[in-house]
C-alpha positions as CSV (number, residue, x, y, z in Angstrom):
1,M,22.3,-1.8,2.2
2,R,18.8,-1.3,3.5
3,F,19.8,2.1,4.8
4,L,21.4,3.0,1.5
5,A,18.2,2.0,-0.4
6,L,16.2,4.2,2.0
7,K,18.4,7.2,1.3
8,I,18.1,6.7,-2.4
9,S,14.3,6.5,-2.2
10,V,14.1,9.6,-0.1
11,G,16.4,11.4,-2.6
12,I,14.2,10.5,-5.6
13,I,11.1,11.7,-3.7
14,L,12.8,15.0,-2.9
15,V,13.9,15.5,-6.5
16,F,10.4,14.8,-7.7
17,W,8.9,17.4,-5.4
18,L,11.5,20.0,-6.3
19,V,10.7,19.5,-10.0
20,M,7.0,19.9,-9.2
21,L,7.6,23.1,-7.3
22,V,10.1,24.7,-9.7
23,K,9.1,23.3,-13.1
24,P,5.7,21.6,-12.9
25,E,5.4,21.9,-16.7
26,L,8.1,19.3,-17.1
27,L,5.7,16.7,-15.8
28,A,2.6,18.0,-17.5
29,P,1.1,16.0,-20.3
30,A,2.0,17.0,-23.8
31,P,-0.6,18.9,-25.9
32,P,-2.9,16.7,-28.0
33,S,-1.4,15.4,-31.2
34,S,-2.1,13.0,-34.0
35,E,-0.3,9.6,-34.4
36,S,1.9,11.3,-37.0
37,G,3.1,13.8,-34.5
38,E,1.3,16.7,-36.1
39,A,-0.8,19.1,-33.9
40,L,-4.5,18.6,-34.1
41,I,-5.2,22.1,-35.5
42,G,-7.1,22.7,-38.7
43,G,-9.0,20.4,-41.0
44,S,-11.8,20.4,-43.5
45,F,-14.4,23.2,-43.7
46,T,-17.1,24.6,-46.0
47,L,-17.7,28.4,-45.8
48,T,-18.7,31.2,-48.1
49,D,-16.2,33.7,-49.4
50,H,-16.7,37.5,-49.6
51,Q,-17.9,37.1,-53.2
52,G,-20.7,34.8,-52.1
53,K,-19.0,31.6,-53.5
54,P,-18.5,28.3,-51.7
55,F,-15.0,28.0,-50.2
56,T,-13.4,24.9,-48.8
57,E,-10.0,24.0,-47.4
58,A,-9.2,22.4,-50.8
59,K,-8.8,25.9,-52.4
60,L,-5.8,26.5,-50.1
61,K,-3.9,23.5,-51.3
62,G,-0.6,24.4,-53.0
63,H,-0.3,27.6,-51.0
64,Y,0.8,28.5,-47.5
65,S,-2.0,30.2,-45.7
66,L,-2.2,32.7,-42.9
67,I,-5.6,32.2,-41.2
68,Y,-7.0,34.8,-38.8
69,F,-10.3,34.6,-36.9
70,G,-12.1,37.9,-36.3
71,F,-15.1,40.0,-37.2
72,T,-15.8,43.2,-39.1
73,H,-17.1,45.1,-36.1
74,C,-13.9,44.5,-34.1
75,P,-12.8,47.9,-32.8
76,D,-9.0,47.4,-32.6
77,I,-7.3,44.1,-32.4
78,C,-8.7,42.6,-35.7
79,P,-7.8,45.6,-38.0
80,T,-4.4,46.0,-36.3
81,T,-3.6,42.3,-36.9
82,L,-4.8,42.4,-40.5
83,L,-2.6,45.4,-41.1
84,V,0.4,43.5,-39.7
85,I,-0.4,40.7,-42.1
86,K,-0.7,43.1,-45.0
87,N,2.6,44.8,-44.3
88,A,4.5,41.6,-43.7
89,L,3.3,40.2,-47.0
90,D,4.1,43.5,-48.8
91,N,7.7,43.4,-47.3
92,M,8.2,40.0,-48.7
93,G,7.7,41.0,-52.4
94,K,7.3,38.1,-54.8
95,D,8.0,35.6,-52.0
96,A,4.5,36.4,-50.7
97,D,2.8,35.1,-53.8
98,I,2.6,31.6,-52.4
99,V,1.0,32.8,-49.1
100,Q,-2.8,33.2,-49.0
101,P,-4.2,35.5,-46.2
102,I,-7.6,34.5,-44.9
103,L,-10.0,36.1,-42.5
104,I,-12.7,33.8,-41.0
105,S,-15.6,35.6,-39.4
106,L,-16.7,34.8,-35.8
107,D,-19.8,36.9,-36.2
108,P,-21.9,35.3,-38.9
109,E,-25.0,37.2,-37.8
110,R,-23.6,40.5,-39.1
111,D,-20.7,39.4,-41.4
112,T,-22.5,38.7,-44.7
113,P,-20.4,38.2,-47.8
114,E,-21.3,41.8,-48.8
115,S,-20.0,43.3,-45.5
116,M,-17.0,41.0,-45.6
117,A,-16.2,42.2,-49.2
118,Q,-16.3,45.8,-48.0
119,Y,-14.2,45.1,-45.0
120,V,-11.4,43.0,-46.6
121,S,-10.9,45.7,-49.3
122,N,-9.2,47.8,-46.5
123,F,-6.3,45.3,-46.2
124,H,-4.2,43.1,-48.4
125,P,-5.6,42.8,-52.0
126,R,-5.5,39.0,-51.8
127,L,-7.2,38.7,-48.4
128,V,-10.2,36.4,-48.6
129,G,-13.0,36.9,-46.2
130,L,-15.0,33.8,-45.2
131,T,-18.3,33.6,-43.4
132,G,-21.0,31.0,-43.0
133,T,-23.8,29.7,-40.8
134,P,-23.3,29.8,-37.0
135,E,-22.9,26.0,-37.2
136,Q,-20.3,26.2,-39.9
137,I,-18.3,28.9,-38.0
138,K,-18.4,26.8,-34.8
139,R,-17.1,23.8,-36.6
140,V,-14.1,25.6,-38.1
141,A,-13.4,27.5,-34.9
142,D,-13.4,24.2,-33.0
143,A,-11.1,22.7,-35.6
144,Y,-8.5,25.5,-35.0
145,K,-9.1,25.5,-31.2
146,V,-10.3,29.1,-31.4
147,Y,-12.2,30.5,-28.4
148,Y,-15.0,33.0,-29.1
149,S,-18.0,34.3,-27.2
150,R,-20.6,37.0,-27.8
151,V,-20.4,39.8,-25.3
152,E,-23.6,42.0,-25.0
153,Q,-22.9,45.8,-25.1
154,P,-26.4,47.3,-24.5
155,E,-25.0,50.8,-24.0
156,S,-23.2,50.6,-27.4
157,A,-24.7,51.3,-30.8
158,M,-23.1,48.0,-32.0
159,G,-25.2,46.0,-29.5
160,Y,-22.5,43.4,-28.9
161,L,-18.9,42.5,-29.5
162,V,-17.2,39.1,-29.9
163,D,-14.5,38.2,-27.4
164,H,-12.1,35.8,-29.1
165,S,-8.6,34.4,-29.2
166,G,-6.3,36.3,-31.5
167,F,-3.9,33.9,-33.0
168,V,-2.7,33.9,-36.6
169,F,-2.3,30.4,-37.9
170,L,0.4,29.4,-40.5
171,M,-0.7,26.3,-42.4
172,G,1.3,24.4,-45.0
173,K,0.7,23.7,-48.7
174,N,-1.2,20.5,-47.8
175,G,-3.3,22.1,-45.1
176,E,-1.0,20.9,-42.3
177,Y,-0.4,23.1,-39.1
178,I,3.0,24.7,-39.1
179,T,2.9,27.3,-36.3
180,H,0.9,30.2,-34.9
181,F,1.6,33.8,-33.9
182,P,0.0,36.0,-31.3
183,H,-1.8,39.1,-32.5
184,T,1.0,41.2,-31.1
185,V,3.5,39.7,-33.6
186,A,5.8,42.2,-35.2
187,E,5.6,42.7,-39.0
188,Q,9.3,41.8,-39.5
189,T,9.1,38.7,-37.3
190,L,6.1,37.5,-39.3
191,A,7.8,38.2,-42.6
192,D,11.1,36.5,-41.6
193,T,9.3,33.4,-40.3
194,L,7.3,33.1,-43.6
195,R,10.5,33.5,-45.6
196,R,12.3,30.8,-43.6
197,T,9.3,28.4,-44.0
198,I,8.9,28.9,-47.7
199,N,12.6,28.6,-48.4
200,R,13.5,25.6,-46.2
């Protein structure tokens, strides 16, 4: 019996190490979540919209929202992602009326309400551009777990760029996190996911 117990113990240890080598993520801790089981992404914020008016998360209640963090001097990823959002919403027809697209600036130094107004006019007609003080932007970026960092470009006329994560967040009608998409998401994939979410 003692020998059998020893064999079982050795077997358990071997299985443990095999799992660690082949699938270590199975033993990794789960991502942070609230007691209700909802991901800790999103929350309250106070910013300024591209018309110079105060804008809080309360204005999104009753709508699904697509929230993207970027900046108006972004050379490629931001405008490409915003075009994907525009085209996906256009493809949805009337179903898109309940989806509010949002751009939150990560470059409050340059992204004034006036510059945001000019920039968002290039994309979906209902796209709302939000900016604020550096402190306000940091708070909302932290709430959505968004990384961003100023990168000096002394040889460029722009002076600097903003390196940042490129996720598009889908939030529910009560401000709850539903899912997120990479900036490489296809228009059809985005539109199909939105339709399923709205109609479920």
